[in-house]
MARTIMAR-631006 format. One record per residue: residue number from 1; residue in one letter; x, z, y of N, C-alpha, C, O in turn. Coordinates in steps of 0.05 Angstrom, whole numbers, plus 5000, padded with zeros to 4 digits. Layout:
BEGIN
marti = NUM	kemar = A	nxx = X	nzz = Z	nyy = Y	caxx = X	cazz = Z	cayy = Y	cxx = X	czz = Z	cyy = Y	oxx = X	ozz = Z	oyy = Y
...
END
This chain:
BEGIN
marti = 1	kemar = M	nxx = 3802	nzz = 2838	nyy = 6508	caxx = 3775	cazz = 2831	cayy = 6516	cxx = 3770	czz = 2801	cyy = 6514	oxx = 3749	ozz = 2792	oyy = 6504
marti = 2	kemar = K	nxx = 3790	nzz = 2785	nyy = 6522	caxx = 3787	cazz = 2756	cayy = 6521	cxx = 3785	czz = 2746	cyy = 6492	oxx = 3770	ozz = 2728	oyy = 6486
marti = 3	kemar = K	nxx = 3801	nzz = 2758	nyy = 6474	caxx = 3800	cazz = 2751	cayy = 6446	cxx = 3773	czz = 2757	cyy = 6434	oxx = 3762	ozz = 2742	oyy = 6419
marti = 4	kemar = Y	nxx = 3762	nzz = 2781	nyy = 6441	caxx = 3736	cazz = 2789	cayy = 6432	cxx = 3714	czz = 2769	cyy = 6441	oxx = 3697	ozz = 2760	oyy = 6425
marti = 5	kemar = F	nxx = 3716	nzz = 2761	nyy = 6466	caxx = 3697	cazz = 2742	cayy = 6478	cxx = 3699	czz = 2715	cyy = 6464	oxx = 3678	ozz = 2703	oyy = 6457
marti = 6	kemar = L	nxx = 3723	nzz = 2705	nyy = 6459	caxx = 3727	cazz = 2679	cayy = 6446	cxx = 3717	czz = 2681	cyy = 6417	oxx = 3706	ozz = 2661	oyy = 6406
marti = 7	kemar = T	nxx = 3722	nzz = 2703	nyy = 6404	caxx = 3714	cazz = 2706	cayy = 6376	cxx = 3683	czz = 2706	cyy = 6375	oxx = 3672	ozz = 2694	oyy = 6357
marti = 8	kemar = M	nxx = 3670	nzz = 2719	nyy = 6393	caxx = 3641	cazz = 2719	cayy = 6394	cxx = 3630	czz = 2691	cyy = 6399	oxx = 3610	ozz = 2684	oyy = 6386
marti = 9	kemar = I	nxx = 3642	nzz = 2676	nyy = 6416	caxx = 3633	cazz = 2649	cayy = 6422	cxx = 3636	czz = 2632	cyy = 6396	oxx = 3619	ozz = 2616	oyy = 6390
marti = 10	kemar = A	nxx = 3659	nzz = 2635	nyy = 6383	caxx = 3664	cazz = 2619	cayy = 6358	cxx = 3644	czz = 2626	cyy = 6337	oxx = 3634	ozz = 2608	oyy = 6323
marti = 11	kemar = L	nxx = 3638	nzz = 2652	nyy = 6333	caxx = 3619	cazz = 2660	cayy = 6313	cxx = 3591	czz = 2650	cyy = 6320	oxx = 3576	ozz = 2640	oyy = 6302
marti = 12	kemar = F	nxx = 3584	nzz = 2651	nyy = 6345	caxx = 3558	cazz = 2641	cayy = 6354	cxx = 3556	czz = 2611	cyy = 6349	oxx = 3535	ozz = 2601	oyy = 6340
marti = 13	kemar = A	nxx = 3577	nzz = 2596	nyy = 6355	caxx = 3577	cazz = 2567	cayy = 6350	cxx = 3574	czz = 2560	cyy = 6321	oxx = 3559	ozz = 2542	oyy = 6314
marti = 14	kemar = M	nxx = 3587	nzz = 2575	nyy = 6304	caxx = 3585	cazz = 2570	cayy = 6275	cxx = 3557	czz = 2577	cyy = 6265	oxx = 3545	ozz = 2562	oyy = 6249
marti = 15	kemar = F	nxx = 3545	nzz = 2598	nyy = 6275	caxx = 3518	cazz = 2606	cayy = 6268	cxx = 3498	czz = 2584	cyy = 6276	oxx = 3480	ozz = 2577	oyy = 6260
marti = 16	kemar = V	nxx = 3500	nzz = 2574	nyy = 6300	caxx = 3482	cazz = 2554	cayy = 6310	cxx = 3485	czz = 2528	cyy = 6294	oxx = 3465	ozz = 2515	oyy = 6288
marti = 17	kemar = S	nxx = 3510	nzz = 2521	nyy = 6287	caxx = 3514	cazz = 2496	cayy = 6272	cxx = 3502	czz = 2498	cyy = 6244	oxx = 3492	ozz = 2478	oyy = 6233
marti = 18	kemar = V	nxx = 3503	nzz = 2521	nyy = 6232	caxx = 3492	cazz = 2525	cayy = 6206	cxx = 3461	czz = 2523	cyy = 6207	oxx = 3449	ozz = 2511	oyy = 6190
marti = 19	kemar = L	nxx = 3449	nzz = 2535	nyy = 6228	caxx = 3420	cazz = 2534	cayy = 6231	cxx = 3411	czz = 2505	cyy = 6238	oxx = 3388	ozz = 2498	oyy = 6230
marti = 20	kemar = A	nxx = 3427	nzz = 2490	nyy = 6251	caxx = 3419	cazz = 2463	cayy = 6260	cxx = 3418	czz = 2443	cyy = 6236	oxx = 3404	ozz = 2423	oyy = 6238
marti = 21	kemar = Q	nxx = 3432	nzz = 2449	nyy = 6215	caxx = 3432	cazz = 2431	cayy = 6192	cxx = 3408	czz = 2437	cyy = 6174	oxx = 3401	ozz = 2460	oyy = 6169
marti = 22	kemar = P	nxx = 3395	nzz = 2415	nyy = 6165	caxx = 3373	cazz = 2419	cayy = 6146	cxx = 3383	czz = 2431	cyy = 6120	oxx = 3406	ozz = 2427	oyy = 6113
marti = 23	kemar = P	nxx = 3365	nzz = 2445	nyy = 6105	caxx = 3373	cazz = 2456	cayy = 6080	cxx = 3385	czz = 2434	cyy = 6062	oxx = 3374	ozz = 2412	oyy = 6060
marti = 24	kemar = G	nxx = 3406	nzz = 2440	nyy = 6048	caxx = 3419	cazz = 2420	cayy = 6031	cxx = 3437	czz = 2402	cyy = 6046	oxx = 3447	ozz = 2382	oyy = 6035
marti = 25	kemar = G	nxx = 3441	nzz = 2408	nyy = 6072	caxx = 3460	cazz = 2392	cayy = 6088	cxx = 3449	czz = 2364	cyy = 6094	oxx = 3464	ozz = 2347	oyy = 6103
marti = 26	kemar = G	nxx = 3423	nzz = 2359	nyy = 6089	caxx = 3412	cazz = 2333	cayy = 6095	cxx = 3416	czz = 2313	cyy = 6073	oxx = 3410	ozz = 2289	oyy = 6077
marti = 27	kemar = D	nxx = 3428	nzz = 2321	nyy = 6051	caxx = 3433	cazz = 2304	cayy = 6028	cxx = 3406	czz = 2296	cyy = 6016	oxx = 3392	ozz = 2313	oyy = 6006
marti = 28	kemar = P	nxx = 3400	nzz = 2270	nyy = 6015	caxx = 3374	cazz = 2261	cayy = 6004	cxx = 3370	czz = 2270	cyy = 5975	oxx = 3348	ozz = 2277	oyy = 5967
marti = 29	kemar = E	nxx = 3391	nzz = 2269	nyy = 5959	caxx = 3388	cazz = 2277	cayy = 5931	cxx = 3382	czz = 2306	cyy = 5929	oxx = 3366	ozz = 2314	oyy = 5911
marti = 30	kemar = A	nxx = 3394	nzz = 2323	nyy = 5945	caxx = 3388	cazz = 2351	cayy = 5945	cxx = 3359	czz = 2356	cyy = 5955	oxx = 3345	ozz = 2373	oyy = 5944
marti = 31	kemar = M	nxx = 3351	nzz = 2341	nyy = 5975	caxx = 3324	cazz = 2344	cayy = 5985	cxx = 3304	czz = 2336	cyy = 5963	oxx = 3283	ozz = 2349	oyy = 5960
marti = 32	kemar = K	nxx = 3310	nzz = 2314	nyy = 5949	caxx = 3292	cazz = 2305	cayy = 5928	cxx = 3290	czz = 2326	cyy = 5906	oxx = 3269	ozz = 2332	oyy = 5895
marti = 33	kemar = A	nxx = 3313	nzz = 2338	nyy = 5898	caxx = 3313	cazz = 2358	cayy = 5877	cxx = 3297	czz = 2382	cyy = 5885	oxx = 3282	ozz = 2393	oyy = 5869
marti = 34	kemar = R	nxx = 3300	nzz = 2391	nyy = 5911	caxx = 3284	cazz = 2414	cayy = 5920	cxx = 3254	czz = 2408	cyy = 5920	oxx = 3238	ozz = 2424	oyy = 5912
marti = 35	kemar = M	nxx = 3248	nzz = 2383	nyy = 5928	caxx = 3219	cazz = 2375	cayy = 5929	cxx = 3208	czz = 2375	cyy = 5901	oxx = 3186	ozz = 2385	oyy = 5896
marti = 36	kemar = K	nxx = 3223	nzz = 2365	nyy = 5882	caxx = 3213	cazz = 2364	cayy = 5854	cxx = 3210	czz = 2392	cyy = 5843	oxx = 3190	ozz = 2398	oyy = 5830
marti = 37	kemar = E	nxx = 3229	nzz = 2410	nyy = 5850	caxx = 3228	cazz = 2437	cayy = 5840	cxx = 3203	czz = 2452	cyy = 5850	oxx = 3191	ozz = 2467	oyy = 5836
marti = 38	kemar = R	nxx = 3196	nzz = 2447	nyy = 5875	caxx = 3174	cazz = 2462	cayy = 5888	cxx = 3147	czz = 2449	cyy = 5884	oxx = 3127	ozz = 2462	oyy = 5880
marti = 39	kemar = V	nxx = 3146	nzz = 2422	nyy = 5884	caxx = 3121	cazz = 2408	cayy = 5885	cxx = 3112	czz = 2398	cyy = 5857	oxx = 3088	ozz = 2398	oyy = 5851
marti = 40	kemar = K	nxx = 3130	nzz = 2390	nyy = 5841	caxx = 3123	cazz = 2378	cayy = 5815	cxx = 3105	czz = 2396	cyy = 5798	oxx = 3085	ozz = 2386	oyy = 5787
marti = 41	kemar = P	nxx = 3111	nzz = 2422	nyy = 5795	caxx = 3092	cazz = 2439	cayy = 5779	cxx = 3064	czz = 2439	cyy = 5789	oxx = 3044	ozz = 2438	oyy = 5774
marti = 42	kemar = M	nxx = 3061	nzz = 2440	nyy = 5816	caxx = 3034	cazz = 2439	cayy = 5828	cxx = 3021	czz = 2412	cyy = 5823	oxx = 2997	ozz = 2411	oyy = 5818
marti = 43	kemar = L	nxx = 3036	nzz = 2391	nyy = 5825	caxx = 3026	cazz = 2364	cayy = 5821	cxx = 3015	czz = 2361	cyy = 5793	oxx = 2993	ozz = 2351	oyy = 5789
marti = 44	kemar = I	nxx = 3030	nzz = 2370	nyy = 5773	caxx = 3021	cazz = 2369	cayy = 5745	cxx = 2996	czz = 2385	cyy = 5741	oxx = 2977	ozz = 2376	oyy = 5728
marti = 45	kemar = E	nxx = 2995	nzz = 2409	nyy = 5752	caxx = 2972	cazz = 2427	cayy = 5749	cxx = 2947	czz = 2415	cyy = 5762	oxx = 2926	ozz = 2415	oyy = 5750
marti = 46	kemar = K	nxx = 2949	nzz = 2405	nyy = 5786	caxx = 2926	cazz = 2396	cayy = 5801	cxx = 2916	czz = 2368	cyy = 5793	oxx = 2892	ozz = 2362	oyy = 5796
marti = 47	kemar = T	nxx = 2934	nzz = 2351	nyy = 5783	caxx = 2926	cazz = 2324	cayy = 5777	cxx = 2924	czz = 2318	cyy = 5748	oxx = 2913	ozz = 2296	oyy = 5740
marti = 48	kemar = S	nxx = 2933	nzz = 2336	nyy = 5731	caxx = 2932	cazz = 2332	cayy = 5702	cxx = 2947	czz = 2307	cyy = 5692	oxx = 2939	ozz = 2294	oyy = 5673
marti = 49	kemar = I	nxx = 2970	nzz = 2301	nyy = 5706	caxx = 2987	cazz = 2279	cayy = 5697	cxx = 3009	czz = 2292	cyy = 5680	oxx = 3014	ozz = 2316	oyy = 5682
marti = 50	kemar = S	nxx = 3022	nzz = 2275	nyy = 5664	caxx = 3043	cazz = 2285	cayy = 5646	cxx = 3069	czz = 2291	cyy = 5663	oxx = 3071	ozz = 2283	oyy = 5686
marti = 51	kemar = D	nxx = 3087	nzz = 2305	nyy = 5650	caxx = 3112	cazz = 2312	cayy = 5663	cxx = 3128	czz = 2286	cyy = 5670	oxx = 3139	ozz = 2284	oyy = 5691
marti = 52	kemar = Q	nxx = 3128	nzz = 2266	nyy = 5651	caxx = 3141	cazz = 2241	cayy = 5656	cxx = 3129	czz = 2226	cyy = 5679	oxx = 3142	ozz = 2214	oyy = 5695
marti = 53	kemar = E	nxx = 3102	nzz = 2225	nyy = 5680	caxx = 3088	cazz = 2212	cayy = 5701	cxx = 3094	czz = 2226	cyy = 5728	oxx = 3099	ozz = 2213	oyy = 5748
marti = 54	kemar = A	nxx = 3094	nzz = 2253	nyy = 5728	caxx = 3100	cazz = 2268	cayy = 5752	cxx = 3128	czz = 2262	cyy = 5762	oxx = 3132	ozz = 2260	oyy = 5786
marti = 55	kemar = E	nxx = 3147	nzz = 2260	nyy = 5744	caxx = 3174	cazz = 2253	cayy = 5752	cxx = 3176	czz = 2227	cyy = 5767	oxx = 3188	ozz = 2224	oyy = 5787
marti = 56	kemar = K	nxx = 3162	nzz = 2207	nyy = 5756	caxx = 3162	cazz = 2180	cayy = 5768	cxx = 3146	czz = 2181	cyy = 5795	oxx = 3155	ozz = 2169	oyy = 5814
marti = 57	kemar = V	nxx = 3124	nzz = 2195	nyy = 5796	caxx = 3108	cazz = 2198	cayy = 5820	cxx = 3125	czz = 2211	cyy = 5842	oxx = 3125	ozz = 2202	oyy = 5865
marti = 58	kemar = M	nxx = 3140	nzz = 2232	nyy = 5835	caxx = 3157	cazz = 2246	cayy = 5855	cxx = 3178	czz = 2227	cyy = 5866	oxx = 3183	ozz = 2227	oyy = 5890
marti = 59	kemar = D	nxx = 3191	nzz = 2211	nyy = 5848	caxx = 3211	cazz = 2192	cayy = 5858	cxx = 3199	czz = 2172	cyy = 5877	oxx = 3210	ozz = 2166	oyy = 5898
marti = 60	kemar = I	nxx = 3176	nzz = 2161	nyy = 5870	caxx = 3162	cazz = 2141	cayy = 5886	cxx = 3154	czz = 2153	cyy = 5913	oxx = 3158	ozz = 2141	oyy = 5934
marti = 61	kemar = Y	nxx = 3143	nzz = 2177	nyy = 5912	caxx = 3133	cazz = 2190	cayy = 5936	cxx = 3156	czz = 2197	cyy = 5955	oxx = 3154	ozz = 2194	oyy = 5979
marti = 62	kemar = F	nxx = 3178	nzz = 2207	nyy = 5943	caxx = 3201	cazz = 2213	cayy = 5960	cxx = 3213	czz = 2188	cyy = 5974	oxx = 3219	ozz = 2189	oyy = 5997
marti = 63	kemar = D	nxx = 3215	nzz = 2167	nyy = 5958	caxx = 3224	cazz = 2141	cayy = 5970	cxx = 3205	czz = 2132	cyy = 5993	oxx = 3214	ozz = 2122	oyy = 6013
marti = 64	kemar = F	nxx = 3179	nzz = 2136	nyy = 5988	caxx = 3159	cazz = 2129	cayy = 6009	cxx = 3164	czz = 2145	cyy = 6034	oxx = 3163	ozz = 2135	oyy = 6056
marti = 65	kemar = Q	nxx = 3169	nzz = 2171	nyy = 6031	caxx = 3174	cazz = 2188	cayy = 6054	cxx = 3199	czz = 2179	cyy = 6069	oxx = 3200	ozz = 2179	oyy = 6093
marti = 66	kemar = M	nxx = 3220	nzz = 2172	nyy = 6054	caxx = 3245	cazz = 2164	cayy = 6066	cxx = 3242	czz = 2137	cyy = 6081	oxx = 3255	ozz = 2133	oyy = 6101
marti = 67	kemar = K	nxx = 3223	nzz = 2120	nyy = 6072	caxx = 3218	cazz = 2095	cayy = 6086	cxx = 3201	czz = 2098	cyy = 6111	oxx = 3205	ozz = 2085	oyy = 6131
marti = 68	kemar = T	nxx = 3181	nzz = 2116	nyy = 6109	caxx = 3162	cazz = 2118	cayy = 6131	cxx = 3170	czz = 2137	cyy = 6153	oxx = 3161	ozz = 2134	oyy = 6176
marti = 69	kemar = R	nxx = 3187	nzz = 2156	nyy = 6147	caxx = 3196	cazz = 2175	cayy = 6168	cxx = 3209	czz = 2161	cyy = 6192	oxx = 3202	ozz = 2166	oyy = 6214
marti = 70	kemar = P	nxx = 3229	nzz = 2143	nyy = 6187	caxx = 3241	cazz = 2129	cayy = 6210	cxx = 3220	czz = 2112	cyy = 6225	oxx = 3223	ozz = 2109	oyy = 6250
marti = 71	kemar = I	nxx = 3201	nzz = 2102	nyy = 6212	caxx = 3180	cazz = 2086	cayy = 6225	cxx = 3164	czz = 2104	cyy = 6244	oxx = 3160	ozz = 2097	oyy = 6267
marti = 72	kemar = R	nxx = 3156	nzz = 2127	nyy = 6234	caxx = 3141	cazz = 2146	cayy = 6250	cxx = 3157	czz = 2156	cyy = 6274	oxx = 3146	ozz = 2162	oyy = 6296
marti = 73	kemar = M	nxx = 3183	nzz = 2159	nyy = 6271	caxx = 3200	cazz = 2170	cayy = 6292	cxx = 3209	czz = 2149	cyy = 6312	oxx = 3220	ozz = 2157	oyy = 6333
marti = 74	kemar = D	nxx = 3205	nzz = 2124	nyy = 6306	caxx = 3215	cazz = 2102	cayy = 6324	cxx = 3198	czz = 2101	cyy = 6349	oxx = 3175	ozz = 2093	oyy = 6349
marti = 75	kemar = Q	nxx = 3210	nzz = 2109	nyy = 6371	caxx = 3196	cazz = 2110	cayy = 6397	cxx = 3193	czz = 2082	cyy = 6409	oxx = 3176	ozz = 2078	oyy = 6426
marti = 76	kemar = S	nxx = 3209	nzz = 2063	nyy = 6400	caxx = 3208	cazz = 2036	cayy = 6412	cxx = 3186	czz = 2019	cyy = 6400	oxx = 3180	ozz = 1998	oyy = 6410
marti = 77	kemar = M	nxx = 3175	nzz = 2028	nyy = 6378	caxx = 3154	cazz = 2012	cayy = 6363	cxx = 3127	czz = 2020	cyy = 6373	oxx = 3121	ozz = 2044	oyy = 6377
marti = 78	kemar = S	nxx = 3109	nzz = 2001	nyy = 6376	caxx = 3082	cazz = 2007	cayy = 6384	cxx = 3067	czz = 2020	cyy = 6361	oxx = 3075	ozz = 2018	oyy = 6337
marti = 79	kemar = E	nxx = 3045	nzz = 2034	nyy = 6367	caxx = 3029	cazz = 2047	cayy = 6347	cxx = 3018	czz = 2027	cyy = 6327	oxx = 3016	ozz = 2032	oyy = 6303
marti = 80	kemar = E	nxx = 3011	nzz = 2004	nyy = 6337	caxx = 3000	cazz = 1983	cayy = 6320	cxx = 3021	czz = 1973	cyy = 6300	oxx = 3015	ozz = 1969	oyy = 6277
marti = 81	kemar = D	nxx = 3046	nzz = 1969	nyy = 6310	caxx = 3067	cazz = 1961	cayy = 6292	cxx = 3074	czz = 1983	cyy = 6271	oxx = 3079	ozz = 1977	oyy = 6248
marti = 82	kemar = K	nxx = 3074	nzz = 2008	nyy = 6280	caxx = 3079	cazz = 2030	cayy = 6262	cxx = 3057	czz = 2030	cyy = 6240	oxx = 3064	ozz = 2033	oyy = 6216
marti = 83	kemar = S	nxx = 3032	nzz = 2028	nyy = 6248	caxx = 3010	cazz = 2028	cayy = 6229	cxx = 3013	czz = 2006	cyy = 6208	oxx = 3009	ozz = 2010	oyy = 6185
marti = 84	kemar = K	nxx = 3021	nzz = 1982	nyy = 6218	caxx = 3024	cazz = 1959	cayy = 6200	cxx = 3046	czz = 1964	cyy = 6180	oxx = 3043	ozz = 1959	oyy = 6156
marti = 85	kemar = K	nxx = 3069	nzz = 1974	nyy = 6189	caxx = 3092	cazz = 1979	cayy = 6171	cxx = 3086	czz = 2002	cyy = 6152	oxx = 3093	ozz = 2000	oyy = 6128
marti = 86	kemar = I	nxx = 3072	nzz = 2022	nyy = 6161	caxx = 3065	cazz = 2044	cayy = 6143	cxx = 3045	czz = 2035	cyy = 6122	oxx = 3046	ozz = 2043	oyy = 6099
marti = 87	kemar = K	nxx = 3026	nzz = 2018	nyy = 6130	caxx = 3007	cazz = 2006	cayy = 6111	cxx = 3021	czz = 1990	cyy = 6090	oxx = 3014	ozz = 1992	oyy = 6066
marti = 88	kemar = E	nxx = 3041	nzz = 1974	nyy = 6098	caxx = 3057	cazz = 1959	cayy = 6078	cxx = 3071	czz = 1978	cyy = 6059	oxx = 3071	ozz = 1973	oyy = 6035
marti = 89	kemar = A	nxx = 3083	nzz = 1999	nyy = 6069	caxx = 3097	cazz = 2018	cayy = 6052	cxx = 3077	czz = 2033	cyy = 6033	oxx = 3083	ozz = 2037	oyy = 6010
marti = 90	kemar = T	nxx = 3053	nzz = 2039	nyy = 6044	caxx = 3033	cazz = 2052	cayy = 6027	cxx = 3024	czz = 2034	cyy = 6005	oxx = 3020	ozz = 2042	oyy = 5982
marti = 91	kemar = D	nxx = 3020	nzz = 2008	nyy = 6011	caxx = 3012	cazz = 1989	cayy = 5991	cxx = 3033	czz = 1986	cyy = 5969	oxx = 3027	ozz = 1985	oyy = 5945
marti = 92	kemar = A	nxx = 3058	nzz = 1985	nyy = 5977	caxx = 3081	cazz = 1984	cayy = 5958	cxx = 3082	czz = 2009	cyy = 5941	oxx = 3087	ozz = 2007	oyy = 5917
marti = 93	kemar = R	nxx = 3077	nzz = 2032	nyy = 5953	caxx = 3077	cazz = 2057	cayy = 5938	cxx = 3055	czz = 2057	cyy = 5917	oxx = 3059	ozz = 2064	oyy = 5894
marti = 94	kemar = D	nxx = 3031	nzz = 2049	nyy = 5925	caxx = 3008	cazz = 2048	cayy = 5907	cxx = 3013	czz = 2028	cyy = 5884	oxx = 3005	ozz = 2033	oyy = 5861
marti = 95	kemar = K	nxx = 3025	nzz = 2006	nyy = 5890	caxx = 3032	cazz = 1986	cayy = 5870	cxx = 3052	czz = 1998	cyy = 5850	oxx = 3049	ozz = 1994	oyy = 5825
marti = 96	kemar = S	nxx = 3071	nzz = 2014	nyy = 5860	caxx = 3090	cazz = 2027	cayy = 5842	cxx = 3076	czz = 2048	cyy = 5825	oxx = 3083	ozz = 2051	oyy = 5801
marti = 97	kemar = F	nxx = 3056	nzz = 2062	nyy = 5836	caxx = 3041	cazz = 2081	cayy = 5819	cxx = 3027	czz = 2067	cyy = 5796	oxx = 3027	ozz = 2077	oyy = 5774
marti = 98	kemar = K	nxx = 3016	nzz = 2043	nyy = 5801	caxx = 3003	cazz = 2028	cayy = 5780	cxx = 3022	czz = 2019	cyy = 5758	oxx = 3015	ozz = 2015	oyy = 5735
marti = 99	kemar = E	nxx = 3048	nzz = 2015	nyy = 5766	caxx = 3068	cazz = 2006	cayy = 5747	cxx = 3078	czz = 2029	cyy = 5729	oxx = 3093	ozz = 2023	oyy = 5710
marti = 100	kemar = I	nxx = 3071	nzz = 2054	nyy = 5734	caxx = 3080	cazz = 2076	cayy = 5718	cxx = 3072	czz = 2074	cyy = 5689	oxx = 3089	ozz = 2077	oyy = 5672
marti = 101	kemar = P	nxx = 3048	nzz = 2069	nyy = 5681	caxx = 3023	cazz = 2063	cayy = 5694	cxx = 3006	czz = 2087	cyy = 5698	oxx = 3004	ozz = 2105	oyy = 5681
marti = 102	kemar = L	nxx = 2993	nzz = 2088	nyy = 5721	caxx = 2972	cazz = 2108	cayy = 5727	cxx = 2945	czz = 2093	cyy = 5730	oxx = 2944	ozz = 2071	oyy = 5742
marti = 103	kemar = T	nxx = 2924	nzz = 2106	nyy = 5721	caxx = 2898	cazz = 2094	cayy = 5725	cxx = 2890	czz = 2098	cyy = 5754	oxx = 2902	ozz = 2114	oyy = 5769
marti = 104	kemar = D	nxx = 2870	nzz = 2083	nyy = 5763	caxx = 2860	cazz = 2086	cayy = 5791	cxx = 2851	czz = 2115	cyy = 5796	oxx = 2855	ozz = 2125	oyy = 5818
marti = 105	kemar = E	nxx = 2839	nzz = 2127	nyy = 5776	caxx = 2830	cazz = 2155	cayy = 5779	cxx = 2854	czz = 2174	cyy = 5784	oxx = 2853	ozz = 2191	oyy = 5801
marti = 106	kemar = K	nxx = 2876	nzz = 2170	nyy = 5768	caxx = 2899	cazz = 2187	cayy = 5772	cxx = 2913	czz = 2181	cyy = 5798	oxx = 2923	ozz = 2199	oyy = 5811
marti = 107	kemar = I	nxx = 2914	nzz = 2156	nyy = 5807	caxx = 2926	cazz = 2149	cayy = 5833	cxx = 2910	czz = 2163	cyy = 5855	oxx = 2922	ozz = 2173	oyy = 5874
marti = 108	kemar = K	nxx = 2884	nzz = 2163	nyy = 5853	caxx = 2868	cazz = 2176	cayy = 5873	cxx = 2873	czz = 2206	cyy = 5873	oxx = 2876	ozz = 2219	oyy = 5894
marti = 109	kemar = S	nxx = 2876	nzz = 2218	nyy = 5849	caxx = 2881	cazz = 2246	cayy = 5847	cxx = 2909	czz = 2253	cyy = 5859	oxx = 2911	ozz = 2273	oyy = 5873
marti = 110	kemar = V	nxx = 2929	nzz = 2237	nyy = 5854	caxx = 2956	cazz = 2241	cayy = 5864	cxx = 2955	czz = 2238	cyy = 5895	oxx = 2967	ozz = 2254	oyy = 5909
marti = 111	kemar = S	nxx = 2942	nzz = 2217	nyy = 5905	caxx = 2940	cazz = 2213	cayy = 5934	cxx = 2926	czz = 2237	cyy = 5947	oxx = 2934	ozz = 2246	oyy = 5968
marti = 112	kemar = D	nxx = 2904	nzz = 2246	nyy = 5935	caxx = 2890	cazz = 2269	cayy = 5946	cxx = 2908	czz = 2294	cyy = 5946	oxx = 2907	ozz = 2310	oyy = 5965
marti = 113	kemar = F	nxx = 2923	nzz = 2298	nyy = 5925	caxx = 2941	cazz = 2320	cayy = 5923	cxx = 2961	czz = 2320	cyy = 5947	oxx = 2965	ozz = 2340	oyy = 5960
marti = 114	kemar = F	nxx = 2974	nzz = 2297	nyy = 5951	caxx = 2994	cazz = 2295	cayy = 5972	cxx = 2982	czz = 2297	cyy = 6000	oxx = 2994	ozz = 2308	oyy = 6018
marti = 115	kemar = E	nxx = 2957	nzz = 2288	nyy = 6003	caxx = 2943	cazz = 2290	cayy = 6029	cxx = 2937	czz = 2320	cyy = 6034	oxx = 2941	ozz = 2329	oyy = 6057
marti = 116	kemar = E	nxx = 2928	nzz = 2334	nyy = 6014	caxx = 2923	cazz = 2363	cayy = 6017	cxx = 2948	czz = 2378	cyy = 6023	oxx = 2949	ozz = 2396	oyy = 6039
marti = 117	kemar = L	nxx = 2970	nzz = 2371	nyy = 6009	caxx = 2996	cazz = 2384	cayy = 6013	cxx = 3005	czz = 2379	cyy = 6042	oxx = 3015	ozz = 2397	oyy = 6055
marti = 118	kemar = R	nxx = 3002	nzz = 2355	nyy = 6052	caxx = 3009	cazz = 2348	cayy = 6079	cxx = 2993	czz = 2365	cyy = 6099	oxx = 3005	ozz = 2376	oyy = 6119
marti = 119	kemar = K	nxx = 2967	nzz = 2368	nyy = 6095	caxx = 2951	cazz = 2384	cayy = 6112	cxx = 2959	czz = 2413	cyy = 6112	oxx = 2960	ozz = 2426	oyy = 6133
marti = 120	kemar = Q	nxx = 2965	nzz = 2424	nyy = 6088	caxx = 2974	cazz = 2452	cayy = 6086	cxx = 3000	czz = 2456	cyy = 6102	oxx = 3004	ozz = 2476	oyy = 6115
marti = 121	kemar = M	nxx = 3019	nzz = 2437	nyy = 6099	caxx = 3044	cazz = 2439	cayy = 6113	cxx = 3040	czz = 2437	cyy = 6143	oxx = 3054	ozz = 2452	oyy = 6158
marti = 122	kemar = Q	nxx = 3022	nzz = 2420	nyy = 6153	caxx = 3017	cazz = 2419	cayy = 6181	cxx = 3005	czz = 2445	cyy = 6191	oxx = 3012	ozz = 2454	oyy = 6213
marti = 123	kemar = N	nxx = 2987	nzz = 2457	nyy = 6176	caxx = 2975	cazz = 2482	cayy = 6184	cxx = 2995	czz = 2505	cyy = 6185	oxx = 2991	ozz = 2524	oyy = 6200
marti = 124	kemar = R	nxx = 3016	nzz = 2503	nyy = 6169	caxx = 3037	cazz = 2523	cayy = 6169	cxx = 3060	czz = 2517	cyy = 6188	oxx = 3079	ozz = 2531	oyy = 6190
marti = 125	kemar = G	nxx = 3057	nzz = 2495	nyy = 6203	caxx = 3078	cazz = 2487	cayy = 6221	cxx = 3102	czz = 2474	cyy = 6208	oxx = 3124	ozz = 2477	oyy = 6216
marti = 126	kemar = G	nxx = 3096	nzz = 2459	nyy = 6186	caxx = 3117	cazz = 2444	cayy = 6173	cxx = 3133	czz = 2460	cyy = 6152	oxx = 3153	ozz = 2451	oyy = 6142
marti = 127	kemar = G	nxx = 3123	nzz = 2484	nyy = 6145	caxx = 3137	cazz = 2500	cayy = 6125	cxx = 3134	czz = 2489	cyy = 6097	oxx = 3121	ozz = 2469	oyy = 6093
marti = 128	kemar = Q	nxx = 3148	nzz = 2501	nyy = 6079	caxx = 3148	cazz = 2492	cayy = 6051	cxx = 3121	czz = 2500	cyy = 6038	oxx = 3109	ozz = 2520	oyy = 6045
marti = 129	kemar = P	nxx = 3112	nzz = 2483	nyy = 6019	caxx = 3087	cazz = 2490	cayy = 6006	cxx = 3090	czz = 2515	cyy = 5989	oxx = 3111	ozz = 2520	oyy = 5977
marti = 130	kemar = R	nxx = 3069	nzz = 2530	nyy = 5987	caxx = 3069	cazz = 2554	cayy = 5970	cxx = 3061	czz = 2547	cyy = 5942	oxx = 3046	ozz = 2528	oyy = 5937
marti = 131	kemar = Q	nxx = 3071	nzz = 2562	nyy = 5923	caxx = 3065	cazz = 2556	cayy = 5895	cxx = 3045	czz = 2576	cyy = 5885	oxx = 3036	ozz = 2575	oyy = 5862
END
């Protein structure tokens, strides 16, 4: 009985540890690859940018997310400081979009796409975007 109980505890602990890890084990490169796989086709379809442009946009946007997430999660920072740092990151992201080069119209289209995607994910409770 004791062995059965210990085995059940061990299995439960392994199950919980697997669920606690983000998909891909939290590896940024794996996360970026999944994001490209799921989002890039929709980005190309909705914004009419080329595959090469979409590839660069996805890299820039992923880097932007990686920079801004810690800012948003920082409980020690005031909302004003967070807004300022996020604004700086947003300006740098938009500058990078222009260096692809994307026209102002395409940048607006890309920004609108990601804003709509963000809203859809919030409405689904943070789930993955549907294709």
